[in-house]
N, C-alpha and C positions, 0 to 999 in steps of 0.2 A: 504494500500500500504506500502511495506517495505521501509526501508531507501535506499537501493540500487536501487529499482525501481524508487523512487523519484528522485535520482541523474541521472538515465538514462534518465528520462523525462525532467529534468531541463536543461536549456542551459547556466546557469551562471557557467562556468567551474572554474573560480578562487574561487568563493564562496564555491563551492563543492570540491575543490582541485583535479579536473579532469585534468590530464596533457596530455592525449591523448585519442582520440576516433577513433573507427573503426566501421565497419558495425554492428558487433555483440557483441562487447566488448568495455570496456573503462578501462583506467589505472588511478588509483586514489592514492593520497598520503594518507597513513593511519593516521588518526587524533590521534590515540593512539599507536604510533610506539614503536616497541621493540628496534629499533636502528634508528639513523638518516638515511633517505633515504628509509625507509620501504614503499613499494608500494604494491598495489593489482591490479590484473587484474580481472575485474568484468563483468559477463555476463549481457547484456541488458535485456535478457529474464529472468523471474522469474522461475528458476528451481533449483533443489537441488543437483543433482548428475551428474557426468560425463557421465553416461550411458544414460542420457536424451538428450545429445547434438546431433545435426545434424552434418553431415560431414563437412559442410562449417564452422560451429561454432567451431568444433574441430581443423580444420586447422588454423583458425584465432587465436584461443587461443595460439597455439604453436608459431605462428608468433609474437604475442604480448609478450609472455614470453621471446622470443629471443630478441626482441627490448628492453624490460625492463631490461634484463640482460646487454645488451650492454650499455644502458643509465646509469645504476648504475656503471658499470666499468668506463665509461667516466667521470661521475660526481664525484664519490667518491673513486675510486681505492681501493675497498675492497679486503681483502685477500680471501674471499669466499662469497657465497650467499646461504642462506637457501631458498628453494622453497617448498611450501606446501599448502595443503588445509585441512580444518577441516569440515568434513561432519557430521553435527548433533551436538547438544548441548553437548552430552557426549564426543565427539571428540574435543571439545574446541571451536566450532564456536561461535563467538561473534554476528554475524548476521546469525541467523538460517534460513535455507530454501532457501537462495539465493547463488548460486555457485560463489565463488571467490577464487583466488589463490594468496598467499602471496609471495613476493620476499623481503627478508630481508638481506641487506648487513651485512657482519661480518668482523671483524678485529681480528688479533691475539691478545689475551689478553683482549678482549672487555667485558668479563663477569665481573659483580660486585655484591656486596651484596645488593644493594639498592632494587632490585625487590624481593629479597628473604625475607629480614627482614623488609623492610620499605614499601612494596607494592607500590613502586614508580619506575618509569623509568627515566633514565637520558639520554638526547640527547644533541648533541653539537650544534644544530642550530634550529631556529624556523621553524614552518611549512611553513610560507610564503617564507622563503629563500629556503627551500627544494623544494617547488612548483616551484619557478623560475628556480632553478638549474636543476631540472628534466625535466621540460617542454622544456628548451633549449636543454638539452642533447637528449631528444627524437626526437626533430626536426632534429637533425643532424645524427641520426643513422638509 
């Protein structure tokens, strides 16, 4: 069983950093964020490609991406948001074979040299604080 399948089956949302659940998808705080507030919308079903989604799963994905966007704007007021998916290891997928979509808040001037030369990412708040902030924002959007 892959990491995301385990999280889908597990009910301890705080331990797993799940900030919202729906019928076919859940939203999770990325434990290895590119920036503060980096979340992912993850399919409950183990599938690899968008072309494998049923109509109800596709519809719910768009609803959760929209909710995630609104929650990030409410919680962090970013200047922009990167939205993307990496299909396959060659495309950069960290968890290969389980469809998930990233929402990464961005701010003007937020790039730095740490990830380029130090293989390190710098975020401005801890994951527990991000979890609380995003869970609260998702409840109200």
